[in-house]
C-alpha positions in Angstrom: -4.7 67.6 -31.8 -2.5 66.3 -28.9 -5.6 65.9 -26.7 -7.4 64.0 -29.5 -4.4 61.7 -29.9 -4.4 60.8 -26.1 -8.1 60.1 -26.3 -7.5 57.8 -29.3 -4.8 55.8 -27.3 -7.0 55.6 -24.2 -9.8 54.1 -26.3 -7.5 51.5 -27.9 -6.1 50.4 -24.4 -9.6 50.1 -23.0 -10.7 48.0 -26.0 -7.7 45.7 -25.5 -8.4 45.2 -21.8 -12.0 44.4 -22.5 -11.0 41.8 -25.1 -8.8 40.0 -22.7 -11.4 39.7 -20.0 -14.0 37.2 -20.9 -17.2 36.7 -18.8 -17.6 33.2 -17.4 -20.6 31.3 -18.6 -23.1 30.5 -15.9 -22.8 26.9 -14.7 -19.2 26.5 -16.0 -17.1 27.9 -13.2 -13.7 26.5 -12.5 -13.9 23.4 -10.3 -12.2 23.5 -6.9 -9.2 21.3 -6.3 -10.1 17.8 -4.9 -8.4 16.6 -1.7 -6.9 13.1 -1.9 -8.9 10.3 -0.4 -7.3 8.6 2.6 -6.2 5.1 1.9 -6.9 2.1 4.1 -3.6 0.3 4.7 -4.7 -2.0 7.5 -3.3 -5.1 5.8 0.0 -3.4 4.9 0.7 -0.5 7.3 3.3 2.0 6.1 6.7 2.0 7.9 8.0 5.4 9.1 11.1 6.7 7.3 14.5 6.3 9.0 16.9 9.1 9.9 19.8 10.0 7.6 23.1 8.5 8.8 25.5 10.2 6.4 28.0 8.6 4.0 29.2 5.0 4.3 32.9 4.7 3.8 32.7 1.2 2.3 29.6 1.5 0.1 30.3 5.1 -1.0 26.5 5.8 -0.6 24.5 8.2 1.5 22.7 5.8 3.8 20.0 5.7 6.5 20.1 4.5 10.1 20.2 0.7 10.2 22.5 0.4 7.1 24.4 -3.0 6.8 27.3 -3.0 4.3 26.8 -5.7 1.7 23.3 -6.4 2.7 21.2 -3.2 2.4 21.2 -0.1 0.3 19.1 3.0 0.7 15.7 3.2 -0.9 15.3 6.9 -1.8 11.5 6.5 -2.3 10.9 5.1 1.2 13.8 6.8 2.9 14.8 3.5 4.5 17.4 0.8 4.2 16.3 -2.1 2.0 17.4 -5.6 1.1 16.4 -7.9 -1.8 12.7 -8.2 -2.6 12.0 -4.9 -0.9 8.3 -3.9 -1.2 6.9 -0.4 -1.3 3.6 1.0 -2.4 3.0 3.7 -5.0 -0.3 5.6 -4.5 -1.8 7.5 -7.4 -4.7 9.9 -7.1 -7.1 11.1 -9.8 -8.4 14.7 -9.3 -11.2 14.2 -11.8 -13.1 11.3 -10.1 -11.6 11.5 -6.6 -10.1 8.0 -6.8 -6.9 6.6 -5.2 -5.1 3.6 -6.9 -2.5 1.5 -5.1 0.3 -0.4 -6.8 3.0 -2.5 -5.0 6.5 -2.5 -6.4 8.7 -5.5 -5.6 12.5 -4.8 -5.8 14.2 -8.0 -6.7 17.7 -6.5 -6.8 18.0 -3.5 -4.6 21.4 -2.5 -5.9 20.4 -2.0 -9.5 16.7 -1.1 -9.2 16.2 2.4 -10.7 12.7 2.8 -9.2 14.1 2.4 -5.7 17.4 4.3 -6.1 16.4 7.2 -8.3 13.5 9.7 -8.5 10.5 7.4 -8.5 8.1 10.3 -9.5 10.2 11.0 -12.6 10.7 7.4 -13.7 7.3 6.0 -13.1 5.5 9.2 -14.3 1.7 9.2 -14.5 -0.9 6.5 -15.3 -4.5 6.3 -16.5 -7.2 6.2 -13.9 -9.0 2.9 -13.8 -12.4 4.5 -13.5 -12.5 7.6 -15.7 -9.3 7.3 -17.8 -7.9 10.5 -16.6 -4.4 11.2 -15.4 -3.5 9.6 -12.1 -0.5 11.2 -10.6 1.7 9.9 -7.8 0.5 11.0 -4.4 2.9 9.2 -2.1 5.4 6.3 -2.0 5.4 4.4 1.3 7.6 1.5 2.6 5.8 -1.7 3.5 8.8 -4.0 4.3 12.1 -3.5 6.2 15.2 -5.5 6.4 15.5 -8.1 9.2 19.1 -8.7 10.2 18.3 -12.0 12.0 16.4 -13.6 9.1 18.3 -11.6 6.4 15.2 -11.0 4.4 12.7 -8.1 4.0 9.8 -8.5 6.4 6.6 -6.7 7.3 5.1 -5.6 10.6 4.3 -8.3 13.2 7.2 -10.4 11.9 8.3 -13.4 14.0 11.9 -14.6 13.5 12.1 -18.0 11.8 8.3 -18.4 11.7 6.8 -15.8 9.3 7.7 -14.4 6.0 6.1 -11.5 4.0 3.4 -12.5 1.5 3.4 -10.0 -1.3 0.0 -11.1 -2.5 -1.7 -10.6 0.8 0.5 -7.7 2.0 1.3 -9.1 5.4 3.4 -11.6 7.3 2.3 -15.2 6.9 3.3 -18.6 8.4 4.4 -21.8 6.7 0.9 -23.2 5.9 -0.4 -19.8 4.6 -3.2 -19.9 2.1 -3.9 -16.7 0.1 -7.1 -14.8 1.0 -8.1 -17.6 3.4 -5.7 -17.7 6.4 -4.0 -15.2 8.7 -1.2 -15.4 11.3 -2.3 -16.0 14.9 0.4 -14.7 17.2 -1.1 -16.5 20.2 -1.2 -19.9 18.5 1.8 -19.2 16.2 0.1 -20.7 13.2 -2.1 -19.8 10.2 -5.8 -19.8 11.1 -9.1 -18.8 9.6 -11.2 -15.8 10.6 -13.5 -17.8 12.9 -10.5 -19.3 14.8 -10.8 -20.2 18.5 -7.4 -20.1 20.3 -6.3 -23.6 21.4 -9.4 -25.3 20.0 -9.5 -25.0 16.2 -6.9 -25.6 13.5 -7.0 -24.8 9.8 -8.2 -27.6 7.5 -6.6 -27.2 4.0 -9.1 -29.7 2.5 -12.2 -27.7 3.7 -10.4 -24.3 3.6 -11.8 -23.4 7.1 -10.9 -23.8 10.7 -12.1 -27.1 12.2 -12.5 -28.3 15.8 -12.0 -31.8 17.4 -13.5 -34.8 15.7 -13.7 -32.9 12.4 -14.8 -35.0 9.3 -14.2 -33.5 5.8 -17.4 -32.5 4.1 -19.5 -33.8 7.0 -19.0 -31.4 9.9 -18.3 -27.7 10.3 -17.1 -25.6 13.1 -19.9 -23.4 14.6 -18.6 -20.3 16.5 -22.0 -19.9 18.3 -22.2 -23.5 19.4 -18.5 -23.7 20.1 -17.9 -27.1 18.5 -18.2 -29.3 15.4 -21.7 -29.8 14.0 -23.2 -32.1 11.4 -23.6 -30.4 8.0 -26.0 -28.8 7.2 -26.2 -27.2 10.6 -29.7 -26.0 11.1 -29.9 -25.0 14.8 -27.7 -23.7 17.6 -27.2 -25.2 21.0 -26.8 -21.8 22.8 -29.4 -19.1 22.2 
């Protein structure tokens, strides 16, 4: 009787194990994790985090290298010191459709901004993917601007004191006559120019929204890069082959 009882328990245990293990249906295997897609940040390159500098006796905050009392406070997301209108970028990735979304956050008051001073992953949470509607989780938070003590504003890379300011819409430093999506800063000429700019020859024409050479006439002539000069519009042939 004891042997029969042991056999009975063995049969019950085997049946329970068999019930827990379900065979996978062909063609429905578990998908492999998707690696995040690298993001092109040529217009707004990320700034490297600063080193931890310890506690500030006047601010009573744990600060980073470059801290200026009364002007900057630490940004926990970027791990850098920040001033007013600090800009950093939140990158979200969707594992379902392999898409990366970028969202810029502008901090108007760095002393009371919860996104910058607290755990950004917890506060901002997740968002819907613009392509498939799935969950897009935060992949990284990178700093785009840093505080310039000379100009007392947040600036981007390639900043020139007193001549350029950070344009949030374009994500780069821009000069006084900057036009969104049309001009860029030329360090050699120290002015805003178009993409077909020629150093020392062309200047940006706000009426025509393009660079123009000497003797330019609005709506009548255009700058030809190949010919190296202003030509009557419409320009149908080139002087140089």
